[in-house]
N, C-alpha and C positions, 0 to 999 in steps of 0.2 A: 455371517451377514453383517455388513457394516452398520446397519441400523440398530443392532443389538450390542455394539461395542461400547465399552466405557471410555472415559476420557484418556486414560493411560494407553489403551489399545489404539485409539484414534491417533494420538500424538506419535506413538512409536512407529506405527505403520506409515503414517504420512511422512515422517522424517526419513525412514528407510527408503521409501520410493523417491523422495526428493534427492537423497544422496546418490542413489543408483543412477537417476536421470542426469544429475549434474556430472557424475563421472563419465557417463556415456557421451555427453556433449563436450566435455573437455578434451576427450580423445579425438573427437571429430566435431569441429565447430559448426555452428548453425550455417547451413548452406543457403537458406533463403527464409522468407516469411513463414512458409509452411513448417519448416523445422522449428522455428520459434513458437508457432502456435501449438505444435505437437508437444513441445516442452511445457508450455503453459497448461495445456489440457491435462497432461499427466500429473502435474502438481495440483491442479484445481480439483481433480477427482478426490484427492485426499488433502484438504487444506492443512498446512503445517507451519511450523516455526521457521521454515527456510524461505518462505515467500517474500518477506520484507527485505531479506538479505539481497535478493536478486533485483526486486522491483524498486526499492527506495534507497537502501544503504549505498549500493554501488552507483546508482544514477545520481545521487547527491554529490558524491565524490567527483564523479565525471563532470557534473555541471557547475559545481561551486569550488572545486579544488584547483590549485595551481598545477602546472605541468609536473613540477617536482612532487607535489602531493599525490597526484594521480599515479605517477610512476612508482611511488613507494607503496601506496595502500591498495591499489586495484589488483596487482598480481597476488597479493596476500588474500584478498577477498575472492578472487576468481578461483584460486586453488583451494578455497575453504580452509585456509590456515587460520583465518579469523572469520567469525560469523557475526553479521551486523544486523541492527534494527534501526528504527528512526523514531526518536523520542521528542515529539513536539507537544501532543495533547497533554494537558494537565487536568487535575480535578476541577480547577476553576475556569480554565480557558481551553478552547480547541481551535476552531477556525479563526477566532479573533486573536491572531498571532500577536498583535501589539499588546495584548493584556497578559502575556506570559510572564511568570514571576521568577522562574529559575534564573540565577545570576551567575555570570562569569566575570569576576573582578581581576583585572590585570595587576600583577605584582612585578614592577620593573626590576627590582633587586634580584629576584630569582628568575626573571624572564619566564614566568608561568602564569596561568590563569587559575584562580581559585573558584571552584564550583560549589554552589550551595542551593539547597531548597529551603528558602527562608520561612515559608508558611505551609500549613497543611494543604491549602489549595494549589500550591506549587508542585505537589507530587505528580510526577509523570504517570499517566494512567492510560492503559489500553494498547500500547504499542505491541504489535504482533512479534513473537519471537523473544520478547524481553523476559518473559516469565522463567524460562529454563534454558533456551537455546543460545542466545546471543552472548558473545564475548566482548563485543564493542557496540557502540551506538553513535549515530549522528545525533547530537544533542542540540536542540534549539534553546538558547538562553540569552538573557539580556547582557550585552557587552558593556562593562563599566571600565573605562580607562581614564586616568587623570581626573578621577572624581566625576566624570560625566557619563550619563546613561546614553549609549548609542543605539539602543533598541535590540531586537532579536537578531542573532547571528548563529551560524552553524559551527559546531565543534566536534572533533573526533575524540571519543572518550572510551578507554578500556574499562569494562565493568567486572570481568571475571578473569581469574588466572588461566593462562594457557597451559598450565601444568596439571592442575586438579579441578579447574572450573569453579572454584569457590569465589565469592564476591571479594573484591579488593577492599582495602581499608577505606572507610568513609562511605561505602556504597551499600545501601539497603535496597535489595531488589527481590522480587518474587512474583508468583503467579496470582492473578486476580480471582481464579476459581471458575466454576462452571458458568456457562452462558446459555442463552437460548439456542445458539447455533455455533458452528465453526469451533467445536470443542477440540478439534485436533490442533488448533492454533493456541500456543501458550501466551495469550495476552498478559501483560505484566504491569507492575508498578515499579517506580524508581524514586529514591530520595538520595540526595548527595549532601555530605557534611564535610566541608573543607577538603574536597578532592582536588588535587593539583595535577595539571597537565601542562606540557611544554607549550610555549607560544606558537610553535609551528603546527600545533594540532587544531588551531583555528583555520577553517577553510577560507583561503585568502585570495580566491580568484577575483572577487568583486570588491573586497575591502580588506584592509590590513592594519595591524598594530605593529609599530616598529619596536625594536628592543627597548627603547627608552619610554615607550608607552604612547607615542603619538599615533593618533587614528587618522586613516585616510581612506577615501572611497573612490573606486574606479567605475562603478556601475550603479544601477538603480537599487535602492534599498529593498525594493519589492521583489528582487530576485531571490531573496531568502525563501519566498513562497513557491519557488519553481518546482520543487519536488512534489508538493501537494497538488499543484496544477497538473503535473504529469499523471499523478495517481487519479485525479478527477477525470482526466481524459480517458485513462484506461478503464475506469468504472463505466463511463459512458459506452465505450466499445464493448465491454464485457456484459453490460446489461442486455444489449441486443443478442449476444451469443447465448446467454442464459435463457432469455425468453424464447429464442428459437428452439432450444432443446425442450423446454416445457411444452410449447405448442406442438412440436413434432410428436412427442409422446402422446399428448392428448388426442391429436387428430388420428394417429395410427390406431390408438385404442378405439376411437369412435368409428373407425372404418371396419374393424374386425368384430366389435361387440354388437350384438343384435338384441332388439327389444320389441316385442309385441308383433303379432301377425295383423296386417291390415284387414284380412278377411279369412275365413276358414280355408285351410289347405294351402294358403300362400306362405312363402318364407317370411321369417321375421325380418323386420327392417333394420338396416344398419343405423346406429345412432346418428351417423353423419347425414342420413336422409332427412332427419327432422330439422325443420326450419329453426326451431329454438336452439338446437345444438350448433347449427351453422351461424346463427346470430351471435352466439357466445364466442365461437372459436375463430371464424374466418377473419373478423376484424383484428384479432391478435396476430394472425399471419402477417397482415399488412403492418401492424405495429412492430413486429419483430424485424421486418425489412427496414422500416423507417428508423428504428433504434440503431440498427447496424450501420446504416448510411450516416446517421447523425454522429455516431461514435467515430466513424472513419473521418468525418469532416473535422471533428474536434481534434483528433490526433494529427491530422494534416495541418490544421491551424497552429497546433503546438509546435510541430517540427519547423514550420515556416517562421514562427516567432523566435524560436531558439536560434535559428540561423541569423536572424536580424539582431538578436541580443549580442551575438559575437561581434557585431559591427557597431555596438553601442546605439542601436536603433530600438527604442522601447515603445514605439508608437502602438504596436499591437497588444501591449500588455493589458490595458484595461479591458479591451474586447475579449481577450483570451481568458482573463480572470472571470468576467461576468458570464461568458458563454459556458465555460466548463462548470462553474458553480451551478448555474441554472439548469443545464442539461443533466448534470449528475443527479439533482433532486428529482427532476421530471422523469428521467428514464429509469432510475432505480424504483420509483414509485409505480411506474407503468409496468415494470417487470414483476414486482411483488404482487400487484393486483392481478396481473395476467396469470401468474402461477396459482393464485387463489381460485381463479375460475377453473383451472385444470383440476385442482384438488376437490372442487365441488362436483366433479363429474365421474364419481366412482374411483377407478384406479388412475389418479392424476399424477402429476410430476412430484 
């Protein structure tokens, strides 16, 4: 029973299922949205260190890398020859990306970036898959070139050896330990000390640093937030899916569970016959539909906006950022409170 497994068992089982599922869909690519949802459902049953590799690592390369970078890195990632995570959140800053402290200082003599975690609060903290699984990461760090701080940018960084999986020189990385949930996922921490990467491992679709160190920008600086906006949109959609599962379980249980005879000799009533039970559960059915529809709308807005971004039209970006942020908080809270209602009714979700 999964509820009695320890962290090691949860992690290993989740990773095995994710690996088998990935091999299955590599042999036969996703035919449609149903195939994609089946893949997501299979991995969500056992949350694991592979999830961020698919949802954030590859999508960031796709969205912020040049064609040459995509052609080099995406085949490696899709074949799982490298496993990635996404390191943005730090001990001191999370969604306030402008406050991130990790630095990437350009060295024009070597044509390399030098990566450092200058403070305790600059420690990357909580990325899924970072603790044990990932060999590489998309790192969000402050770009410093010609003595000027150009703000947060995305870089591709190798963390562990592809031969024996040990951390590379200057990389301090590990697992953050047990959590209240999702213990099959190896959330981790990361510190960097004078780690050097080639210039071309800066994702350069929207901004570039020349070999001499000259910085140029082709798009909005806010596009560095693109991956997190995509994740927020996904959380909105997944909130409706999760609440739907919880409500389905609670209502099915209420339909088969009986409690108290209304009069001698009569059958016991179904829990769902009681108005108090209906009052608790039926609004959550409506909320599950509303959450799903809202999640679909956010994803549609995201896709429409991305299409406009490719034409250098960023008009939708403020609306997309505000809508995805607000709905992520609202829908995840609605889902959590809805699941609590189910838990309060005997055998809940």
